[in-house]
C-alpha positions in Angstrom: -3.0 -4.0 5.2 -2.9 -1.5 8.1 -2.6 1.4 5.6 -5.7 0.3 3.8 -7.6 0.0 7.0 -6.3 3.4 8.1 -7.6 4.9 4.8 -11.1 3.9 5.9 -11.8 1.8 2.8 -14.0 -0.6 4.7 -15.6 -3.0 2.2 -14.7 -0.8 -0.7 -12.4 -2.4 -3.2 -9.2 -1.0 -4.8 -9.6 -0.8 -8.6 -6.0 -0.4 -9.5 -2.5 -0.4 -8.0 0.3 1.7 -9.4 3.9 1.0 -8.2 6.6 3.4 -9.1 10.0 1.7 -9.4 13.2 3.5 -10.2 15.7 1.2 -12.0 13.1 -1.6 -12.5 14.9 -2.5 -15.8 17.7 -4.0 -13.8 15.6 -6.8 -12.3 12.9 -8.9 -13.9 11.4 -9.5 -10.4 10.8 -5.7 -10.0 8.5 -5.7 -12.9 6.3 -8.3 -11.2 6.0 -6.2 -8.0 2.6 -4.6 -8.8 1.0 -7.9 -9.6 2.5 -9.4 -6.4 1.1 -6.5 -4.4 -2.3 -7.1 -5.7 -2.1 -10.7 -4.9 -0.5 -10.3 -1.5 -3.0 -7.7 -0.4 -6.0 -9.8 -1.8 -7.0 -7.0 -4.1 -7.9 -9.2 -7.1 -9.2 -8.3 -9.7 -7.5 -4.9 -9.4 -5.3 -3.7 -12.3 -1.6 -3.6 -11.6 0.9 -1.3 -13.3 4.6 -0.4 -13.0 5.4 3.3 -13.5 9.0 4.0 -14.5 10.2 7.6 -15.0 13.7 7.7 -13.3 13.8 9.9 -10.2 10.3 11.2 -11.0 8.7 7.7 -10.9 6.9 8.4 -7.6 5.4 11.6 -8.8 4.4 10.0 -12.1 2.6 7.2 -10.3 0.6 9.7 -8.2 -0.2 11.7 -11.3 -1.3 8.6 -13.2 -3.5 7.4 -10.3 -5.0 10.8 -9.8 -5.9 11.1 -13.5 -7.9 7.9 -13.3 -10.2 9.2 -10.5 -12.0 12.2 -12.0 -12.3 10.5 -15.3 -14.4 7.8 -13.6 -12.3 5.1 -15.0 -11.5 3.9 -11.4 -13.1 4.8 -8.1 -10.2 3.8 -5.8 -6.5 3.5 -6.6 -3.5 2.6 -4.5 -0.1 4.2 -5.3 3.2 3.0 -3.9 6.8 3.6 -4.7 10.0 1.6 -4.4 13.6 2.5 -5.1 15.9 -0.4 -5.9 19.5 0.4 -5.1 21.6 -2.0 -7.2 25.0 -2.1 -8.7 26.1 -3.2 -12.1 28.0 -6.5 -12.5 31.3 -4.6 -12.5 30.5 -2.8 -9.3 29.8 0.7 -10.7 26.6 2.4 -9.7 23.9 2.2 -12.3 22.5 5.6 -11.5 25.2 8.1 -12.4 23.1 11.3 -12.1 22.9 13.2 -9.8 26.6 12.9 -9.0 
C-alpha cells in the first residue's frame, strides 16, 4: 500500500494488475497471485493477469502494462514481479539455463 501512496494515486483506482512470475507452472498457488494481490490491496474490480515468459517475465509484464495505457484500454496499471525458486521432487533445479 505504501508504494501506491508514494505513486500519488490518491483516489484514482488501478484498472489492472500484471504479475510476472517465473516458474509459475510449478505451483498452482502462483497462478492465483495476481487475483490475491487485487483482493489484498483492495483494488477490486481491477483485472488481474499472470505474465509468464521465463527470465523475461518482468520485462514482458512491463511491456504488457505499458501497451494498455496509450491505447486507452486502461488508465492506471500496476506491474509486479516474483521469482519462485523451487526444486523438483527429485531435488534437481527446475531452471537449468543459464548454467
